[in-house]
ZATORLO-201899 format. One record per residue: z, x, y of N, C-alpha, C, O in turn; residue in one letter. Coordinates in steps of 0.05 Angstrom, whole numbers, plus 5000, padded with zeros to 4 digits. Atoms other than C-alpha are relative to their C-alpha. Example, Ala and Ser with C-alpha at 12.3 -4.5 7.8 and 13.67 -1.06 7.14 Angstrom:
residues 2
500050184976515652464910500050185024501350395024A;499949844976514352734979501449855022501849955044S;
END
This chain:
residues 432
502749974989735448079019500350215022502350205037M;499749794979734148699064499249875026497649695028S;500650104973733848569136497550115010496550304998S;502449914989727648659179500550055028502349945041E;500049954971726448949247497050015010495150034995R;502850044989720548879294499050315010500650435024V;501249784994716149509303498850045028498649835041S;501049964973713149789369497349825002496749735023T;502350144999706849419350500149685002498349515006D;499250325001710448739348500249884974500749644973G;500150115025710148669272502950024989504450185000R;497649985016716248569227499850224982497850224967Q;499849765018717949199189502649984984504749924995R;497449985012723149259136501050324999499450514998S;499149724997727649879137499050194980499350434986P;500949825021724650189073497350095009496050274997E;502949924993718050229110500450255021498450355031Q;499449764983721150799151500049955029499849725037G;499750034972721650929225497149995012495149964997D;502750024985715950909275498750295006496650315018S;501149714996714951689276497450034992495850155006D;502649935012709151679232498049855016495949975024T;501850184984705651119269499750115030497650075043T;500549904973706951459337498550275000497150355019A;501549735004704352129310497149924999495550015015R;503050065004697751809284499049885026496849955033V;500950124974697351399352498950245017496850235029D;500749794983697152059387497650134992495950195008A;502649885010691952349342497949835006495849955013E;502350154995687451759351499550045030497350105038V;500849964970688251799429499050295009497650325029E;501149754993686952539429497750094986496250254995G;502249885016682052629374498049774990495749844987A;501650215014679151959346499349795021498249585014T;501250194977677751619415497149984993495750194992E;502649985010671051359393498250135024498350075048P;501749814985666151859422497849825012497249615000A;502050164989660751569467497749984979496950184967P;502150035017655251289424501149854971499749714957G;498850105026659851089364499849684998498649574980T;500550284997660250349386497349895001496749684991G;502950084996652950329403498750044974497049884968E;500949965027651450619334500449744980498649644966I;499250215017655050059299498649755009497749594992I;501350244988652049529345497049994991495849784985A;502849975008645049789328499749944972497649834964E;500350035029646549759255500849704992500349604970L;498650275010649949059255497849794987498449684965E;501750185015643748629240498850124975498549974955Q;500749875023641249139191502149954976501349914953Q;497750025018647949079155500249684992500749624969L;499650275005648148309160497349904979497549734961I;502250055016641048299129500650114970500049984949D;499249885024643548769075501649834983501149794960F;497850165014649548329057498849764989499449674967R;501250265010645247699053498150064977497549864962R;501649965018640448049006501650034972500749914953D;498649975021645848258956501749774994502449734971I;498850275003649347608965498349804984499249654966H;502050165012643147258945499950084971499349914954R;500749865029642847698880502750134989502950374984H;497649875006650047768860499850084968498249964953P;500349905028651148158793503350064990505050175004E;497349985010657348138747500950294993499350474991L;499149735008661848738727498750154983498050044962S;501649825019658249318694497149935000495650084987W;502650074998651648978709498750015028496649895032Q;500849994972650649148784497750205002497950385019E;502149805000644149528770498349955030497750145044R;501750064976640149188829501450095021500450265036R;498449894978645949268876500350275004500350355027T;499849734997646949978860497650145011497850335027T;502549904990639550128872499649925029498750095044E;500250074972639449748937501650185019500750255041R;498349874984645350138963498650295002498450405023I;501149745000642050788941497750025018497350225031A;502550004982635450588976501050055030500150235044E;499349984974639050479040501150285008500450385029A;498649714998643051149035497750225003497750395021L;502149825001636651519019498249985026497250185037R;501650054974632951209080501050135023499650215041A;498449874981638251509122500350294999501650415016A;499849735004637352199097502050094980502250334974G;497749905017643252199051499250024969497049944961L;500949965028643352378976502449894981504250034972Q;497850135014647551858938499850124968497850214958P;499749925028650052048867500749804985502649674993Q;499650245016649851548812502650114983502950344978M;498049965020656351468768498450044972496249944967L;501449935027654751738698500449764979502649674973K;500150185020652651228645501049765008501849604991E;499250274993654550638686498949935026497350085037T;500850104973653350268750501750135021503850255014T;498349904980655950478818499050295010497550424996G;500849754992655051098858501950085024503349915034L;498949884978658151538913498350185019496550315010F;501649834982655551908975501750175016503850075026V;498849844983657952499014498750015026496350065026D;501249984974656552489090501350235013503750265014V;499149764987656853129127499150254989497650254970G;501149735009655853869119500950044973503350014967D;499249985030655553999043502250224993503550244972E;498149765008659854639050502849945018504450125020H;497650064985665354289093501849824980500849664964A;498050145016671754029060500049695007499449615029P;500250284998672353269048502749915013504849965001I;497850094986677252949098501049754987503549724988A;498950235010677852269062497949874986495549944990A;501950165015674551789016500549715007502749625014A;499950294991672951049029498749864974496749964964F;500950135023671950558971499349715002501049565011R;500550275001668349888966499049904973497350044960G;500650115026667549468904497149814998496749645016D;502650114997660749188889499149774980496749694981I;500350185020661348668833500749705009502449665026D;499650284994661147908837501749854977502649974958A;498650165015664747348802498349804980496249724990L;501250215017662346868742500649725013501849554999P;499450284986662746258792497449955010495850125015I;501950104989657645798816500649955031502549835039T;499750034972656545818891499049715006497249594995E;500650314991656745138929499850005032499749805046T;500250024971656145359000497849875015498149785037T;502450104993649045139009498650145023496950055038G;501249814978647645719055497050074991496350054967L;502849955005640145909062499750284980497950324964P;499849775019642246579026501949994978503050194969Y;497850075021646646278974498850144972496450214967A;500649865028646646588903497649864986497749614983S;502250125016640046478865501050004968499549904951E;499049995025644346598802502349814997504449865008N;498450215003647945958779502750134987504850014990D;497749925016652746388737501450235012503050364999D;498649784988654946898790500049955031498049845041A;499850034971657246888865501650205009503150324993A;498449814986660347348914502349855011502549825036H;498250154991666346938918502950145008504950015015A;497749814992671347498931499350175022500950345029C;500649834973667747818990499150294993499150475010G;500849745005665348418952497650085014497350325020H;502149974985658948358987500650095027499150275036D;498849924976662748439051500750295000499850465016I;498949735006666349049024497850224998497950435010H;502149825006660149378999498450075027497850305034T;501849934972656249279068501950145020500950305035T;498249834981662349539107499950294994499550455012V;500249725008662250189068497150115005496750345013M;502949904995654550229075500150075031499350295039L;500049964973655550149148501850265009501150405028G;498449784995660850689149498450274996498450465012L;501549775006656351169113498050055021497750285030A;501849984982650951029160500550095028498950225041L;498849944975655151089222500850315000500350485018T;499149685001658151759197497350174997497450405007C;502449835002651052019181498650025027497350235033Q;500749974971649151869254501650225013500650435023R;498049784987655252249280499450294990499250475006L;500549745012653752829232497050135015496750355025H;502649914986646352849258500150095030498350225040Q;499549924975649252919328502150235005502950315027Q;497949784999654053469309502849925006504450075018G;497350104992660153019314501749944975503649784977R;498450035024662853029244500750284986499050404974L;499549735005666553669228501050024974501950244968A;499249995026668353509157498549804983497049644994A;501750205014665353099101501749754994504149774991R;498750245012667052379082498549904975496049894973I;501250085023666152109015500049684999502149555003R;499950305003664051369005499349924974497149984965V;500350095028664851048938499449714998500749545010I;500750255006661250448914500549944970499050004952F;498950055025665250208857499449784985499649564996Q;500750245016663049758798502549884989504650024988P;498150105019667349268758502949965011504850014996A;497250064993673349098799501249774988503649754983E;498850285011673748408771500550014972501449814962E;499549985027674248648700501850214990501350454992K;497849845011680348928668499250244984497550174967F;498149884981682049518671498750095026500150205043P;501149974972677149578728498450265002499150474991G;501649784996671850038749501150255015500250475013G;498349764987676550478790500850184980500650424985A;498649825021679450758728497850204992498350444989R;502549845007672151018708499550205022499250435016E;500149834978671451308780501850254995500950484995V;498249795004677651688767499850194979500550434981V;500649855024675751918699497850185004497950404993A;502549844996669152198723500750215021498950365028Q;499349804983673052638774499049955027498750155041G;501050034973670452308837502150065023501450125046V;497849974981677052368871501250294999502850365017L;498849745002678653058850500250175026502250315031N;499549824974677253408919500749845025500649935047P;499550214979679352778959503250015005504949994987V;497149974989686152859001501349725002503749704999P;499350274990686652109018497949824997495649904997R;502150215008683151449004500549755018502749735028I;499650244983682150799044498149774985496149844972F;501350225009679750109023500749775018502649785034A;499150264988679649389051499349774982497749804963L;500850255014679248689024499849775019501349755038H;500050214984677248059055502349824998503449784976C;498050194999682447569076499249745014499149745039D;501050244983680146859092502349855015501649655028P;497850114988686946669119500250145029501550045047K;499949874969686047169181497549975008495449984995L;502450024983681547069234498550255004499650475006T;501849794997675647489242500750175028500950065050V;499249824976677448089289503150084996504150265010G;497149915009684948119256499850154975498150084958A;499649875024686848589203503249994993505049985010I;497049965007693348629162500450214985498750274969G;499149795010696949199138502650004989504249855001T;497349985012703149369095500650264987499150354970R;499049775015706949959073501149964974502749784972I;498750095027708749968998498049884986495649894993G;501750165017705949538945498749755018500149605031A;501650254986700549038977499249854979498949614986I;500750175018698448778911501650054974503350224974T;497950005022701748688840498250124978495850124979S;501349915028700249008772499349754987500549544993A;500950265012696848508731498850084971496950234967S;500949975030696248478653499149754987499749534997D;500750235013693248008605501849974975502250174962L;498250065022697747708550499049804980498649574988V;500950195022695447378484502249994979503250204971R;498350005023700047138432499249774980499249534986I;501050165023697646858365502449934981503850114973D;497750095017702646458323498949894974497149724976V;501050145027701346288249502849944983504950084983T;497850105022705745918197499049784980496749714981G;500550175019705945428142499949695017501949605027R;500250274988703344738171500949774982501849844960G;499450245012704644038148500449745015499849725039G;499650244990706343348161502249945022504550025017H;498150004981709843168226502549824992504649835005T;497550135011714642708184501850164986504050084980S;498149815019717343328144499850265014498850455001R;500149754988717743888196501750224990501250464994P;498149795014723544198155498550164977499450384969H;501749895021718344368103497850195011496350324997L;502149834985713844728155501250235013503650255013T;499549824981713945328199498849915027496449965033E;501450154979713044938263498950195022500450295038D;501449854983707845308302500049895028500250045047V;499950134973707744838360502950005013503250025037V;497349974989715344848368500450285008501650335030G;499849684994714845658364498750065027499650225043A;501649934977709545638417501449905028501750045048L;498250114980713645178463502550205008503150255031G;497549824994719945638454498950265015500050355035H;500949754990715946258466499150005029499450195045I;501150044970712445958530502350005020502050095043A;497750064980719145788563501850264997502450365018T;497949825003723846338535499150265009500550395024M;501149734992719446978542500350065030501550265039V;499749944970718846908616502850035012503450205029P;497049984990726246768628501250224992502750345008A;498449745007728647348587498550225014500050405021V;501149764987723847828619501350025027502150245035L;498950014973726547628689503050084998504250115019A;497449895000733647848661500050254986502150394986R;500049715014731448468622498650235021498850475018R;501549824980727248768683500949935027501249705034I;498750044974730048868752498749795014496349805018D;500950204987729348258789498450075029497049905041A;501449944973726848628852497350084994495750105013R;502549925006720748838815498149765000495749814998S;501850224998718048128818498349924975496049824976G;501550065027716048038745499349714996500949524999V;500850325002712347398733497949994975495850124975S;501350025020709547188666499249685002501049515001L;500450284997705546528674497549964980495650124979V;501950085020701446178620497749855011498249665025W;502450204991694445908634498549854978496849684982G;501450155025692445688564501949984974503150184966H;498250045022696445418504498549784983497749574992I;501650175016692845118444501050024970501450244959H;499550015025694844878376499349734988500049524999A;500650265012692244348328498349785014497749795038G;502050224988687943718337501049704991499949505000N;499150265010691843148301503049945010504550135011A;497450054993698242798325502350034980504650094983A;497850045023701342728259499950294982501450304962N;500149775013699743448232501050275014499750365033A;499249724989703444098249498150194991497750224967I;502449805005697844628253501350254990503750304992P;499249735016698145298216499750235019500650455013S;500449794982696045688280499849905027499049675031E;499950034971696445708355500050215018501050435010G;500249774980695346128417501349935027501549705036T;499150004972698246298485498350215011497950424999L;501449774983694246678538501449945031501849725041H;499149964972697146888608499650245010498350435000G;499949724985698047408656503050045007504649865013T;497649914990704047818671499650235026498350435026M;500249864973704848078744502550145005504750054998R;497449874991709648578771499350165025497250295026I;500549884976710148858840500850305001499850455019L;499149715000713549538823498750154977498550054955D;501749825020709650108788502050074976501350034953A;497949925023715950338748500849804981501149844957E;499350265021717649638722497849944986498149844964A;502350055016710449558702499750164975498650084955W;500349795022710950168658502149894979501649874955K;497650085018717649918629499749734985500749694963E;500450295012715349178615498450044975498949894957A;501649975024710449418563502250034975501949914954G;498049985023716549628517501949764996503049714974G;498350245002720549018532498849754987499849634969V;501650235007715248488523500249944967501149734958L;500550055028713948588447502449924987502249724973G;497650105014721348538422501049725010502249574995P;499150264990722647938466498349784986499349574978V;501950195014716547568436501049994971501649764964V;499050005026718647738366502849844995503249694976Q;497450145001725847488379499749705004501149554991Q;500550274995723346838406498749874979499249634975A;501450125021718946718348501749994975501249834957A;498549935028724046928294501549714994501749634971A;498450265006728046258301498349804987499449624974A;502150205016721845868274499250094976498349924960Y;501049855024720346358219496850024998495550004977G;503250004998712946408242499650285000501550445003V;501149754993708747028244498950035028497549845035D;500849974970707147258316498350265004499150474995V;501849774993701747748338499750055032498449875044Q;499949954969702248028412497550165005497150374992L;502249814988696048298445500650015032500249825048D;499449994970698348568514497850245009497850485001H;502149864986692548858554500750105023501249945042V;499249854971694349358608497649935020495249975013R;502050084980690649108669499650225022498250435020G;499849794974691649478736502750035010504249845010V;497349984987697749788769499949905030497749875041P;499750094972700049538839498650235021498950475017P;500849814979696449848900502350045016503649855027V;497749934984701650258935498750125025497450335022I;500849894973699950369009502150225008504550175009N;498649804988702551019035500749975028499249855043S;499350034972706151049099498050155022497150035042E;502049864983701751569132497449875005496549805027T;502650094998695151309114500149685011498149585022E;499950254986697450589135500350035029499149875045T;499649944973699650869199497150095014496650025037A;502549944991692551179207498449745007497349705029M;501550284998689450459197501049875023499449775040I;499050134976694150169247499250095025498549935043D;500749864972692750669304496949965001495949915023A;502750034996685350629290499349715007497549665024A;500550284994685349879292500649925028499149805042A;499050084972689149799355497850185022497250075044K;502049864987683950339384497549835006496649785028Q;502550124996677949969369499749685003497849565014V;499650304995680249219366502349925018502649685022L;497950094981686049219413502749964987502949904963G;497349995009693549219405500949754988503049764976T;499150265012694048469382498349954974498549744963N;501550045025689548559323501550004976500549894956C;498649935025694848759272502249754992503449635010L;498250145012699048319227501250114976499950294964T;498849915026703648439169498949864978499049614975L;501650135025699848329106502149904980504150034974A;498350065023703147909052499850184978497950344976E;500249835025704848228988498749794977500049604968Q;501350165019700047918939500650044972501150264964S;499449995028701347748868497650054983497850074959M;502449965013693847868852499850294994501350465004G;500249735011691348468816497650125016496049985027G;502149864985686749018847499950274991501950424994E;500149775012684149618812500050275018500050495008D;499549774983684650058875502550134996502950365005F;497449895008691650148847499550264982501150464985G;500849735017688450688796499850225020500950435016W;500849814982686151048858502750105017503150345021M;497749904985692651068897502250104982504350184991T;498149845018696151328835499150304998500550474986Q;501349765000691851928844500450175026501250405027E;499649854976691952068916501049775020500649535016V;499050214983695451768977497649825013495449915018P;502150144992691751189003501149735013503549685014G;499050264988691950489038497549805001495349875007S;502250214995688049819036501249815017503549745015M;499350224982688149319091498549774996496449784983F;501150284999686448599097498149955024498849995047R;502250044975680148419138499549735004498549604986L;500150284992680147759170497049915000495250035012G;502950115002673947339153499949695005498149554996T;499950254992675946679181498849925027499850025048R;501050054971671846379238501949865013503249695001T;497850094981676446209297499449674999497249565002P;500050325002678045459289498249884980497749644980D;501550095021673645439229501649904975504049894974G;498650085025675045199162501250214983500050434980E;498649815018679945539115498950004975498449784964S;500749955027677745809050501950154984503950254994Y;498549795019680546188993498050154985495650114985D;501849815016678046738950499949864971501549694963L;500850105025675046608883499249714997499549604975H;501250264996672145938904497150005009496250155027R;502650014995665045738903498949975027496650035033G;500850074974665145518974500950215023500850175047D;499049784979667746179004498050075018495950155007Y;502049904981663846339067500850135022500950025044A;498849804978666446939107498449975025496149915022P;501249974976664746999181499050284998500450474993D;501149775004659447549180500650225021499850455019E;499349804979662247869243502350174993503050365006R;498049815015667648159198498850254991500250444989A;501349745007662648689178500250195021501450405016I;499749814978662149039245503050075003503750305007A;497449934997669748949250500950224982502050424991V;499549835021670849299186498550305004499850515001G;501249744993665949849203501650175025502250415025V;498549874978669349989267502750124993503350345001K;497449895010676050069237499550244983500550464989V;500349775023673850509178498850225015499550455009M;501049754984669750949228502250125014502350365015A;497949884982675651049271502150164980503350374987A;498449865019679551209207499050264992500550454990V;501449765006674551709188500450235021501250455015A;499749804979674752069253502750095003502950325010E;497349915000682252109252500350174973501750374975T;499549825021682152409184498550255003499650464996A;501749744994676652919203501750145021502050385017V;498649864978680753079268502850134988503750354995A;497449895011687253169228499650224980501450404977E;500749795018683853599175499750245017501250435014L;500649774982681054059229502750085014502950325019G;497649894987687954109263501950164980503650324988A;498549855020690954369197498850254990500050444979R;501349755006685754859187500350275016499150475008R;
END
């Protein structure tokens, strides 16, 4: 296991995360160029109640992946009311908007996902979901609202002559459905003129006012795996006359994850876990078919690419001993989100500037999937964890019907993202 050292901001850093030169450089840029100009904090404070009201509206009306029509229109209405010209994604939900002089170059893009989950909300809040089949149980309503707040804040700065480059804000559909709406955003060329990109994700383990960052992979690649097994069934008293589907399923379920862990570099953190196994209905009858469903997660992008070629032969070898037929359906999901060193340092410096030096923590490396990984494959970027837990309040987890984030996190997210945007604009100006 690699050793760790403590960085100048008090967080543990591993050697592969590089020295502190990048952080120091970006710290200097923030101090010299992105110190919030008079009025930036006041702008965000003025917008806060409007943003909370907006969040409660879309929270009350959650929409599932690729169905976010009302959400898209509500975002567009708020942007148009501020004098902006949002552009709808082609033939789908979602949109993006550029803030600043249309002839100026883009300094950075910022992405928020807008879809909800097929979960019933149980919070009992006055603005709880009115749709029993959908809820914002992953905090995407917070993500959307922070990005709206960023766009409105930057528009005010532009109107005051304080935004020397363009900022692109992307409201992305369908993060929750593989392979994710981010892939469609990339396919439509929305990132083509973008030099860097930023995002955030709610973290109910972090107290509101705190953020977590991490250089390198912050999430895992995540794929769906389905295996269908067929064979000659029969009576359980004569298994030798059958092709034992149940035995084959059990062998595949245990052998394949173990073999993958030996065939793929252990440092990649490959994990194949089954969530569903089914075969037969009678205790004394060996069935003729059965299925396995699960997810394969990998922390390393190169190992993720390699795993696709390894999985099929391993499954076939495991099934061969039972003489059954096997069909593998391996659905590529999302790559890991890889946070670049420079962009992460920009977030670190901006957060310390607007929240104080004690706001930062080292984010855990999650085994969850996140389609922002498609974007960080295209341009350098970074995603940070936004604390949403009320101090001394109840602890929640994501993807639960009772998740109730502290709404003060909205203003925190806008402050950090606005400071990052100003840093990006200043850095672009320094290079020109």
